[in-house]
C-alpha positions as CSV (number, residue, x, y, z in Angstrom):
1,M,-123.1,-76.5,-124.9
2,P,-121.9,-73.5,-122.9
3,K,-118.2,-72.7,-122.4
4,L,-116.6,-74.0,-119.2
5,K,-115.0,-71.8,-116.6
6,T,-111.3,-72.3,-115.9
7,H,-110.3,-72.3,-112.3
8,S,-108.2,-69.0,-111.8
9,G,-106.0,-70.4,-109.0
10,A,-105.2,-73.5,-111.0
11,K,-104.3,-71.8,-114.2
12,K,-101.7,-69.6,-112.3
13,R,-100.1,-72.7,-110.6
14,F,-100.2,-75.6,-113.1
15,R,-99.3,-76.3,-116.7
16,V,-100.1,-79.3,-118.8
17,T,-97.3,-80.7,-121.0
18,A,-97.7,-82.0,-124.5
19,T,-97.7,-85.6,-123.1
20,G,-100.5,-84.7,-120.6
21,K,-98.4,-84.5,-117.4
22,V,-99.2,-81.7,-115.0
23,V,-96.2,-79.6,-113.9
24,Y,-95.8,-77.0,-111.2
25,K,-93.2,-74.7,-109.6
26,K,-91.8,-76.0,-106.3
27,S,-92.4,-74.0,-103.1
28,G,-89.7,-72.6,-100.8
29,R,-87.7,-70.6,-103.4
30,S,-88.9,-67.1,-102.7
31,H,-87.1,-65.9,-99.6
32,L,-84.9,-66.9,-96.7
33,L,-82.6,-68.7,-99.1
34,S,-79.3,-67.9,-97.2
35,G,-80.3,-70.5,-94.5
36,K,-81.0,-73.3,-97.0
37,P,-78.3,-75.5,-98.4
38,Q,-77.2,-75.0,-102.0
39,T,-78.2,-78.6,-102.9
40,R,-81.7,-77.9,-101.7
41,I,-82.0,-74.6,-103.7
42,R,-80.7,-76.5,-106.8
43,R,-83.4,-79.2,-106.3
44,L,-86.1,-76.5,-105.9
45,R,-85.1,-75.0,-109.3
46,K,-86.6,-77.9,-111.2
47,K,-90.3,-78.2,-112.0
48,G,-92.3,-80.7,-110.0
49,C,-94.6,-83.2,-111.7
50,L,-97.9,-84.3,-110.2
51,N,-98.8,-88.0,-109.9
52,P,-101.5,-89.2,-112.3
53,T,-104.2,-89.2,-109.6
54,M,-103.7,-85.6,-108.6
55,G,-103.1,-84.6,-112.2
56,K,-106.6,-85.9,-113.1
57,R,-108.1,-83.6,-110.4
58,V,-106.1,-80.6,-111.6
59,K,-107.1,-81.2,-115.3
60,S,-110.7,-81.1,-114.3
61,L,-110.1,-77.5,-113.1
62,L,-108.4,-76.7,-116.4
63,P,-110.9,-77.9,-119.0
64,Y,-109.1,-76.5,-122.1
65,A,-105.5,-77.4,-121.1
């Protein structure tokens, strides 16, 4: 059976944890931070976790993850 291609966009944006959850970096943290409340910036620091349904779709794009 041939090797499967990994989706380049997905491999840059998502990571699969040891337990099989798909995590990603939250958006809105790159610029214009002075206008955003500190509590929001603190929330955006943490990694986001996809729900199982979306995680399944992303895992299909990352066959070896």
